[in-house]
N, C-alpha and C positions, 0 to 999 in steps of 0.2 A: 683600634681596639686594644685596651690595656688589660685584658683578661689575665688573671693569675689563678693558677690552680694550687690549692693547699690541701693536702691529704693528711688528716690527723691520725688515721689508723690504717695501717697497711698490713693485710694478712699475708701469710706465707704464699698462698696460691697466687695472689695478685702480684706479689714481688717477682716470683719466678716467671709468670706468664708475661708481664710487661717487659721484663729483661729479654724475653724471647721475641718481643714484638707482637704479642697476642694480648688483647685486652682481657681475655678470660670472661668470667661471668660476674665479676664484681663491679660495683659502681666506681670504686677506687681505680681499678684497672682501666676502665673505660675513660675516666677523667684524665689519668696520666698519659695514656696513649693519645687521646685527643690533643692534649697540650703539646706532646712531642711532635705529632704530625703537623701541627699548625704553628710551630715555633713560638709557643707561649711559655711564659715563665711558669715553672712548676716546682713546688716544694713538698717534701715529705717530712713530717714531724718525727724526729729520731725516737722520741719516747713512745710513739705509736707503732713502731715496726715490730710486729708480733714475734718474729723468730728470736729477737734479741733477749726476750724474757726467758728463753730456754737455752741460751748460748753456753751457760756454765755446765750444763748436763749433756749437751749433744756431742756426738762424735766429731772429731776434728775435720773429717772429710765433709760432713754436712755443713759445719761452720764455714769452711772454705767455699763451699758452693753458694751459700747465701751471701757471703761477703762478695763473691764474684758477681752475683746478681745486683747487689747494691752498686758495685763499681760500674756495671753496664748502665744502670740508671743515671749515674753521674756522667758517664760518657755521652748520654743522650741529652744532657743539659739539665737534668733534674737535680736539685740541690737538697741534701738532707740537712735539716736544721734542728736545733734544740728549741723547746717551747719558748724560752726566754728571748730567742732571736726572731720570733714571728713578726713583731712590729717593724723591726729594722729591715727584714727581708721583704716585707710587703710594701713598705714605703720608700725603701732605699736610704733612709736616714734613721737616726736614733729616735726611739719613742720618747714622748714627754715623760718626765718623772711623775711618780705618784707621791703625793704628800698628804699627811693626815690633816683633817679639818680641825676646827676649834674643839676644845675639850667639852665632852658631854658625858652623860652617865654611861652610854655605850658609844665608843669612839667611832664616828662615821669616817669613811675614807673618801676624800675628794680626789678626783682624777682631773688632770689638766683639761679644761674645756676648750682650749684654743684650736685643737686640731683633732681629727679623727684618729683613733688609735686602736690597736688590737690589744685587749687585756687578757693575759694568760693566767693559768692556774698558779704559776710560780709567783707572779706579781700579787695575786690575791692572797696567797698563803703568807706572803711577807707583810702585806698591809692589813690583813684580817686574820692574824694567826690563831690557830686552834687554842693556844694557851689563854686567849682572851675570852674564850667560850663562844657559844652559839648566839645568834640573834644580833650580830653586828649590822651596821648600815654602810652601804657603799654608794657613793654618788658618782655617776659617770656622765660624760658628755652625751648629747643626744645622738651623735653619729658614731659613737664608739661601738666596737664589736667585741663580744665575749667569745672566746674559743669554747669548743665543746667541753674540754676539761675544766675550764673556768666555770662553766654553767654547772657541771657536776659538783665542784667545790662549793658553789653558792648553795646548791640544794642540800648538800651534806652538812654545811655549817649554818643553815637557816639564815643566810645573809639576806637582808632587805636591800634591793637595788632600786635606786631612783635615778632617773635621767634628768640632768639639768637642762634648762632651756637656753 
């Protein structure tokens, strides 16, 4: 079984509880503890770690406590990765490059169809930038996976997604 757990949003409660070996009441906490106990690969998206959005304002002691919780997770084998690293982390090798398709009135973006890949918000924002306006088109492979943040970007930018065969 090659099950991999990827947590894209990790609340403060879940972080602290899992660091203590308790899944708490969140789905994320349960998923991480499940992965730890079964020796499965587990990743947490750095941009989705809730406490980090408050780190500039919080007391140093609290910052140190949350940092220590993250270090405990790392000690359990959970890797904290950036969104741009998801494809590499899940596949163990670099993700295929995304390249623009032929010129049209609204530039569609074609994604390498040869292999399944994880498409992140960062990749979408680079290939379908806000400066080109809403209503762009994105062509992806039939097995490709869009991260939750990528789906949010697609909705916000009114991007049309079509899957190639």
